[in-house]
C-alpha positions in Angstrom: 31.4 6.9 -16.0 29.2 9.4 -14.3 25.5 10.2 -15.0 26.3 13.2 -17.2 28.6 11.1 -19.5 26.1 8.2 -19.4 23.4 10.6 -20.6 25.5 11.9 -23.5 26.6 8.4 -24.5 23.0 7.0 -24.3 21.8 10.0 -26.3 24.3 9.5 -29.1 23.5 5.8 -29.4 19.8 5.7 -28.7 18.3 9.0 -29.9 18.0 7.6 -33.4 15.7 4.9 -32.0 12.9 7.4 -31.1 10.6 5.7 -28.5 13.6 3.7 -27.1 15.3 7.0 -26.3 12.1 8.5 -24.7 11.9 5.3 -22.6 15.5 5.6 -21.4 15.2 9.2 -20.5 12.1 8.5 -18.4 13.8 5.5 -16.8 16.7 7.8 -15.8 14.2 10.2 -14.3 12.6 7.4 -12.4 16.1 6.4 -11.2 16.7 10.0 -10.0 13.4 10.0 -8.1 14.5 6.8 -6.4 17.8 8.4 -5.6 16.0 11.5 -4.2 13.9 9.3 -1.9 17.1 8.6 0.0 17.0 4.8 0.2 19.7 3.7 2.7 22.7 1.9 1.2 21.9 2.8 -2.4 24.7 4.3 -4.4 22.6 6.8 -6.3 25.3 7.7 -8.9 25.6 4.0 -9.9 21.8 3.6 -10.0 21.1 6.7 -12.2 24.1 5.9 -14.5 22.8 2.4 -15.0 19.3 3.8 -15.7 20.8 5.9 -18.5 22.7 2.9 -19.9 20.4 -0.1 -19.3 19.1 -0.3 -22.9 22.3 0.8 -24.7 22.6 -2.6 -26.3 19.6 -1.8 -28.5 21.9 0.6 -30.5 22.5 -0.8 -34.0 26.2 -0.3 -33.7 26.5 -2.5 -30.6 24.4 -5.5 -31.7 26.4 -8.6 -31.7 24.1 -11.2 -30.1 20.8 -9.4 -30.5 20.3 -9.7 -26.7 20.5 -6.1 -25.6 21.5 -6.6 -21.9 24.5 -8.7 -23.0 25.4 -6.5 -26.0 25.3 -3.4 -23.8 27.3 -5.0 -21.0 30.0 -6.2 -23.4 30.3 -2.7 -24.9 30.4 -1.0 -21.5 33.0 -3.4 -20.1 35.1 -2.7 -23.2 35.0 0.9 -22.3 36.2 0.2 -18.8 32.9 1.2 -17.1 32.6 0.4 -13.4 31.8 -3.3 -13.0 28.8 -2.5 -10.8 27.2 -0.5 -13.7 28.1 -3.2 -16.2 26.5 -5.9 -14.0 23.3 -3.9 -13.6 23.0 -3.5 -17.4 23.7 -7.2 -17.9 21.1 -8.4 -15.5 18.4 -5.8 -15.5 14.7 -6.7 -15.7 15.1 -10.4 -15.5 17.8 -10.7 -18.2 18.9 -14.1 -16.9 15.6 -15.6 -17.9 15.9 -14.3 -21.5 19.5 -15.4 -21.6 18.3 -18.9 -20.8 15.7 -18.7 -23.6 18.4 -17.6 -26.1 21.1 -20.0 -25.0 23.3 -17.2 -23.7 23.4 -18.0 -20.0 27.1 -18.8 -20.1 27.9 -15.5 -21.9 25.8 -13.6 -19.3 27.5 -15.4 -16.5 30.8 -13.8 -17.5 29.6 -10.7 -15.7 29.5 -10.5 -11.9 26.1 -10.7 -10.3 24.6 -7.2 -9.7 23.9 -5.7 -6.3 20.4 -6.9 -5.5 19.1 -3.7 -4.1 20.3 -1.7 -7.1 19.1 -4.3 -9.5 15.7 -4.2 -7.9 15.7 -0.4 -8.2 16.7 -0.4 -11.9 14.1 -3.1 -12.6 11.5 -1.0 -10.9 12.4 2.1 -12.9 12.4 0.1 -16.2 9.2 -1.8 -15.5 7.1 1.2 -14.4 8.1 3.2 -17.5 6.3 2.5 -20.8 7.9 2.2 -24.2 7.2 5.9 -25.0 8.4 7.1 -21.6 5.1 7.3 -19.9 4.6 6.2 -16.3 2.8 2.8 -16.1 2.0 0.3 -13.5 4.0 -3.0 -13.3 1.0 -5.0 -14.6 0.5 -2.6 -17.5 4.1 -2.8 -18.5 4.1 -6.6 -18.4 1.0 -6.7 -20.5 2.5 -4.3 -23.0 5.7 -6.4 -23.3 3.8 -9.7 -23.7 1.5 -8.0 -26.3 4.5 -6.7 -28.3 6.2 -10.1 -28.5 4.4 -13.2 -29.7 4.0 -16.3 -27.5 6.9 -18.1 -29.3 9.3 -15.2 -28.9 12.1 -15.6 -26.3 11.2 -12.3 -24.7 7.5 -13.4 -24.2 8.6 -16.7 -22.8 11.2 -15.1 -20.5 8.9 -12.4 -19.2 6.2 -15.0 -18.5 8.7 -17.1 -16.5 10.2 -14.0 -14.8 7.0 -12.3 -13.9 6.9 -13.4 -10.2 10.5 -12.5 -9.6 10.1 -9.1 -11.4 7.0 -8.4 -9.3 9.0 -9.1 -6.1 11.7 -6.7 -7.3 9.2 -4.0 -7.9 7.5 -4.5 -4.6 10.8 -4.5 -2.6 11.7 -1.2 -4.2 8.3 0.3 -3.6 8.7 -0.8 0.1 12.2 0.8 0.3 10.9 4.0 -1.2 7.9 4.2 1.2 10.2 3.5 4.1 12.7 6.2 3.1 10.0 8.7 2.5 8.3 7.9 5.9 11.5 9.0 7.7 11.3 12.4 6.0 7.9 13.2 7.4 
């Protein structure tokens, strides 16, 4: 699946969700910006396609477990989408932590681990984009997520545990972007 088809599919499934669709469009724009920076070794088509599809599991028609990374990955795998994209959707933004909280680690482990550089880049795009598509800092995004979900919610617990790892993902991507841009100058 290429970025144009991913855009169409995500639009069909997520546009009824309002802010979620705005978020996904902005994450895809962030992915395109990362791609335009020219980070060495990054498959830009895979990255941007995964950005379009990362939250597809929120679509009502796809909900089976209620855990959007897993529901999205199962759907995409069923369509025969490239395993690299499926893995990025499955593992984006610390999904393994939430899978543990929900008792879904074994189900998530059915998917191959994602390429770490691409996973960091997708996580960066997701966690520097607010719920309405606005650019935010990583700390602002984490604060917003924790505020949206109560302390007993699996998302809150997972994000709290994952925060150091997520911060490292964001920092590594910022460093790669800065390095790539410095070679242009």
